[in-house]
C-alpha positions as a LaTeX table, in Angstrom:
\begin{tabular}{lrrr}
\hline
Residue & $x$ (\AA) & $y$ (\AA) & $z$ (\AA) \\
\hline
Met1 & $-33.75$ & 6.47 & 9.18 \\
Thr2 & $-30.74$ & 6.88 & 6.94 \\
Leu3 & $-27.26$ & 8.20 & 7.76 \\
Asn4 & $-27.82$ & 11.52 & 5.99 \\
Glu5 & $-30.71$ & 12.33 & 8.38 \\
Leu6 & $-28.53$ & 12.39 & 11.51 \\
Lys7 & $-27.55$ & 15.80 & 12.90 \\
Ile8 & $-24.06$ & 16.99 & 13.86 \\
Gly9 & $-22.90$ & 15.24 & 17.04 \\
Gln10 & $-25.64$ & 12.61 & 16.85 \\
Lys11 & $-24.60$ & 8.96 & 17.12 \\
Gly12 & $-26.17$ & 5.97 & 15.47 \\
Lys13 & $-25.68$ & 2.29 & 14.82 \\
Ile14 & $-25.69$ & 0.96 & 11.26 \\
Leu15 & $-28.54$ & $-1.47$ & 10.65 \\
Ala16 & $-28.09$ & $-2.19$ & 6.94 \\
Val17 & $-26.10$ & $-1.11$ & 3.92 \\
Asn18 & $-28.30$ & $-0.94$ & 0.83 \\
Gly19 & $-27.33$ & $-0.34$ & $-2.75$ \\
Glu20 & $-26.03$ & $-2.74$ & $-5.32$ \\
Gly21 & $-22.80$ & $-3.91$ & $-6.83$ \\
Ala22 & $-19.73$ & $-1.72$ & $-6.65$ \\
Leu23 & $-21.37$ & 0.97 & $-4.48$ \\
Arg24 & $-22.38$ & $-1.50$ & $-1.75$ \\
Arg25 & $-18.98$ & $-3.23$ & $-1.86$ \\
Arg26 & $-17.17$ & 0.13 & $-1.58$ \\
Leu27 & $-19.25$ & 1.19 & 1.44 \\
Leu28 & $-18.62$ & $-2.13$ & 3.19 \\
Asp29 & $-14.90$ & $-1.94$ & 2.40 \\
Met30 & $-14.72$ & 1.50 & 4.05 \\
Gly31 & $-15.92$ & $-0.05$ & 7.32 \\
Leu32 & $-19.59$ & 0.85 & 7.07 \\
Thr33 & $-20.85$ & $-2.54$ & 8.21 \\
Pro34 & $-23.94$ & $-3.45$ & 10.25 \\
Arg35 & $-23.66$ & $-2.90$ & 14.04 \\
Thr36 & $-20.92$ & $-0.26$ & 13.60 \\
Glu37 & $-21.28$ & 2.92 & 15.69 \\
Val38 & $-21.07$ & 6.17 & 13.68 \\
Met39 & $-21.22$ & 9.85 & 14.59 \\
Ile40 & $-21.75$ & 12.86 & 12.36 \\
Arg41 & $-18.74$ & 15.19 & 12.74 \\
Lys42 & $-19.32$ & 17.89 & 10.12 \\
Ile43 & $-21.64$ & 18.84 & 7.30 \\
Ala44 & $-20.28$ & 20.94 & 4.45 \\
Pro45 & $-21.76$ & 24.46 & 4.08 \\
Met46 & $-23.79$ & 23.44 & 1.04 \\
Gly47 & $-24.90$ & 20.23 & 2.78 \\
Asp48 & $-22.79$ & 17.80 & 0.76 \\
Pro49 & $-20.54$ & 15.96 & 1.70 \\
Ile50 & $-20.77$ & 14.91 & 5.35 \\
Glu51 & $-17.93$ & 13.79 & 7.60 \\
Ile52 & $-18.54$ & 10.87 & 9.94 \\
His53 & $-16.46$ & 9.29 & 12.70 \\
Leu54 & $-16.34$ & 5.50 & 12.89 \\
Arg55 & $-13.88$ & 2.87 & 14.06 \\
Gly56 & $-11.43$ & 5.56 & 15.23 \\
Tyr57 & $-11.16$ & 7.51 & 11.95 \\
Glu58 & $-12.99$ & 10.17 & 9.97 \\
Leu59 & $-14.65$ & 9.40 & 6.67 \\
Thr60 & $-16.25$ & 11.81 & 4.19 \\
Leu61 & $-19.30$ & 10.60 & 2.28 \\
Arg62 & $-21.52$ & 12.07 & $-0.39$ \\
Ile63 & $-25.16$ & 12.50 & 0.61 \\
Glu64 & $-26.23$ & 10.08 & $-2.14$ \\
Asp65 & $-24.06$ & 7.37 & $-0.60$ \\
Ala66 & $-25.22$ & 8.17 & 2.95 \\
Lys67 & $-28.83$ & 7.65 & 1.85 \\
Glu68 & $-28.02$ & 3.97 & 1.24 \\
Ile69 & $-27.08$ & 3.36 & 4.90 \\
Glu70 & $-29.87$ & 2.63 & 7.38 \\
Val71 & $-29.16$ & 3.60 & 10.99 \\
Glu72 & $-30.87$ & 3.75 & 14.36 \\
Val73 & $-30.17$ & 6.67 & 16.67 \\
Thr74 & $-28.26$ & 5.64 & 19.79 \\
Glu75 & $-27.48$ & 9.08 & 21.25 \\
Lys76 & $-28.96$ & 12.50 & 20.57 \\
\hline
\end{tabular}
């Protein structure tokens, strides 16, 4: 499952960050590293972008970027 498939309020743990080059480096630099707990806070009215909570802060991601992050659901 990828990050963009989680619903509002659902929590997950990052398994892997896919992508290549600058995109992957940027995602890792923002704190989206394996074994990090994330929770979906909000989804924009048109579905893009999404706001997630991780490591004590909120981060907004485009759906295309969220599709590169594999997660497992930890709480529904």
